[in-house]
FITI-736699 format. One record per residue (C-alpha): residue in three letters; x, y, z. Coordinates in pm, 1 decimal, padded with zeros to 6 digits. Layout:
% residues N
- residu|u|v|w
- ALA|X|Y|Z
...
//
This chain:
% residues 163
- residu|u|v|w
- UNK|-00977.6|00468.0|00819.4
- UNK|-00887.7|00298.6|01143.6
- UNK|-00571.9|00095.0|01202.6
- UNK|-00560.2|-00183.8|01455.6
- UNK|-00302.6|-00444.4|01546.7
- UNK|-00339.9|-00775.0|01364.0
- UNK|-00468.5|-01062.2|01576.6
- UNK|-00450.5|-01440.5|01570.4
- UNK|-00783.5|-01435.0|01384.4
- UNK|-00660.2|-01223.2|01092.4
- UNK|-00518.5|-01504.3|00878.3
- UNK|-00806.6|-01474.9|00623.6
- UNK|-00745.4|-01098.7|00597.6
- UNK|-00371.5|-01151.2|00550.5
- UNK|-00439.0|-01418.1|00287.9
- UNK|-00662.0|-01174.5|00097.0
- UNK|-00400.8|-00900.2|00124.7
- UNK|-00120.3|-01128.8|00009.5
- UNK|-00328.8|-01208.6|-00296.9
- UNK|-00366.9|-00831.8|-00353.6
- UNK|00010.3|-00792.3|-00321.8
- UNK|00080.9|-01073.0|-00568.7
- UNK|-00173.7|-00925.3|-00811.7
- UNK|-00066.1|-00563.2|-00765.3
- UNK|-00069.5|-00496.9|-01142.2
- UNK|-00446.9|-00541.7|-01159.1
- UNK|-00401.9|-00857.3|-01364.0
- UNK|-00507.0|-01184.0|-01207.0
- UNK|-00158.7|-01337.0|-01202.8
- UNK|-00246.0|-01561.6|-00909.1
- UNK|-00572.3|-01720.4|-00801.6
- UNK|-00642.1|-01789.6|-00433.7
- UNK|-00573.7|-02158.7|-00499.3
- UNK|-00238.5|-02087.1|-00664.6
- UNK|-00141.0|-01862.5|-00377.1
- UNK|-00217.0|-02135.1|-00123.9
- UNK|-00000.7|-02381.3|-00319.3
- UNK|00289.5|-02140.0|-00370.7
- UNK|00583.8|-02236.0|-00149.9
- UNK|00699.3|-01878.8|-00095.4
- UNK|00350.6|-01743.8|-00023.8
- UNK|00308.2|-02003.0|00247.6
- UNK|00612.7|-01865.7|00425.6
- UNK|00432.0|-01537.0|00480.0
- UNK|00114.7|-01696.7|00615.9
- UNK|00159.3|-02043.3|00765.3
- UNK|00125.8|-02058.7|01140.2
- UNK|00033.2|-01690.0|01160.3
- UNK|00126.9|-01534.3|01475.6
- UNK|00436.4|-01724.8|01551.6
- UNK|00681.7|-01576.2|01796.7
- UNK|00812.1|-01253.1|01644.3
- UNK|00518.8|-01200.4|01404.9
- UNK|00333.1|-00869.8|01418.8
- UNK|00115.4|-00664.0|01190.1
- UNK|-00156.6|-00408.8|01140.7
- UNK|-00487.8|-00394.4|00953.9
- UNK|-00650.2|-00082.6|00809.0
- UNK|-01028.4|-00089.3|00836.9
- UNK|-01301.0|00101.8|00657.1
- UNK|-01520.5|00236.4|00939.5
- UNK|-01791.0|00334.3|00690.0
- UNK|-01843.3|-00030.5|00592.0
- UNK|-02094.9|-00224.6|00798.9
- UNK|-01847.7|-00508.1|00852.4
- UNK|-01531.0|-00300.4|00908.8
- UNK|-01391.0|-00430.3|00579.1
- UNK|-01012.7|-00443.1|00553.6
- UNK|-00864.3|-00176.9|00326.9
- UNK|-00511.3|-00305.4|00369.5
- UNK|-00268.9|-00484.2|00594.3
- UNK|00099.8|-00502.5|00672.1
- UNK|00269.7|-00776.7|00866.5
- UNK|00623.3|-00876.5|00948.6
- UNK|00775.2|-01206.2|01039.1
- UNK|01128.2|-01329.7|01088.0
- UNK|01207.3|-01603.0|00837.9
- UNK|01508.6|-01835.2|00864.4
- UNK|01760.3|-01863.3|00579.7
- UNK|01641.1|-02220.1|00517.1
- UNK|01290.6|-02088.5|00440.0
- UNK|01374.2|-01738.6|00318.3
- UNK|01118.2|-01511.2|00160.1
- UNK|01166.5|-01293.4|-00145.7
- UNK|01301.9|-01006.5|00064.6
- UNK|01521.6|-01207.5|00299.1
- UNK|01817.6|-01023.9|00450.9
- UNK|01900.6|-01209.4|00774.0
- UNK|01735.2|-01432.2|01031.2
- UNK|01707.1|-01137.9|01271.4
- UNK|01545.6|-00902.3|01017.5
- UNK|01171.6|-00963.8|00981.8
- UNK|01033.9|-00944.7|00630.7
- UNK|00732.4|-00726.8|00557.4
- UNK|00432.8|-00821.6|00345.1
- UNK|00190.1|-00542.4|00263.9
- UNK|-00105.3|-00457.8|00041.7
- UNK|-00385.9|-00208.7|00006.0
- UNK|-00697.6|-00308.4|-00188.2
- UNK|-00698.1|-00160.7|-00537.4
- UNK|-00995.1|00072.0|-00489.4
- UNK|-00836.7|00230.2|-00179.1
- UNK|-00486.8|00299.6|-00312.0
- UNK|-00353.7|00653.2|-00325.2
- UNK|-00535.8|00762.2|-00008.4
- UNK|-00249.2|00735.8|00241.8
- UNK|-00347.9|00394.9|00374.4
- UNK|-00019.3|00232.6|00274.8
- UNK|00180.8|00512.4|00437.6
- UNK|-00018.1|00480.8|00761.1
- UNK|00022.9|00103.2|00765.9
- UNK|00394.5|00121.1|00692.8
- UNK|00448.2|00381.0|00965.6
- UNK|00263.3|00159.0|01213.3
- UNK|00478.8|-00136.9|01110.3
- UNK|00804.1|00055.8|01150.7
- UNK|00693.2|00178.9|01493.0
- UNK|00590.6|-00177.2|01581.6
- UNK|00930.2|-00311.4|01477.9
- UNK|01108.9|-00051.2|01687.5
- UNK|00886.2|-00122.5|01988.6
- UNK|00968.8|-00492.4|01959.6
- UNK|01342.6|-00426.1|01942.8
- UNK|01407.7|-00538.0|01583.4
- UNK|01719.9|-00383.9|01428.5
- UNK|01576.8|-00360.6|01076.4
- UNK|01291.9|-00468.8|00848.2
- UNK|01312.3|-00586.9|00487.3
- UNK|01084.2|-00642.2|00191.1
- UNK|01082.1|-00718.8|-00178.1
- UNK|00935.5|-00495.1|-00447.3
- UNK|00886.1|-00596.1|-00808.7
- UNK|01008.5|-00393.0|-01101.3
- UNK|00733.2|-00165.5|-01224.5
- UNK|00567.2|-00119.7|-00885.5
- UNK|00684.2|00239.6|-00867.9
- UNK|00412.6|00359.6|-00629.1
- UNK|00514.2|00099.9|-00369.8
- UNK|00884.7|00160.5|-00428.7
- UNK|00842.1|00534.9|-00372.9
- UNK|00642.1|00469.8|-00055.8
- UNK|00916.5|00245.7|00080.4
- UNK|01191.1|00490.9|-00012.2
- UNK|01002.5|00777.5|00158.7
- UNK|01006.4|00565.4|00474.3
- UNK|01383.1|00509.3|00456.9
- UNK|01410.7|00174.9|00277.2
- UNK|01717.6|00130.0|00056.5
- UNK|01810.5|-00144.8|-00191.6
- UNK|02046.4|-00414.9|-00064.4
- UNK|01998.3|-00690.7|-00320.6
- UNK|01820.5|-00814.5|-00628.1
- UNK|01649.4|-01141.9|-00717.0
- UNK|01500.9|-01187.8|-01062.2
- UNK|01275.8|-00890.5|-01136.2
- UNK|01260.8|-00763.8|-00776.8
- UNK|01474.6|-00560.2|-00542.5
- UNK|01525.0|-00637.9|-00176.1
- UNK|01498.2|-00325.8|00037.4
- UNK|01584.6|-00275.5|00402.6
- UNK|01527.5|-00004.0|00660.5
- UNK|01737.9|00024.1|00975.1
- UNK|01527.1|00085.1|01284.0
//
């Protein structure tokens, strides 16, 4: 696995990874078309690489096309267009996914570590995210990296890590 910084050209990769994140159970809860129409999903993707946005992509070097195994990205969202894991305007919210066949191999941990380091390097005070009930593997990953619960919306917890 190789990790590189996300570029302006990675919107299709991020879109695919957001679909993976929304369908983390293995069920097809969202189609690509539904994801594109979802108001909240758009907040994580539209205008990718606005000021403050950053992210990382994990690549499979054994694949002929350097296929993405996962991605993590962070963007500051304003209260008026808050995401599911909104904490404050000056706390970027993380979106992250690893493709189903590559989970459990340390890719998520490597991506999350890169994101935390990237947030620190950019001077952010904290990062936040939302994790659904039942996604225990993701929740444990986040907790191992210092995230703690600060709120709850519906069937999800909002977690934050101070940088």
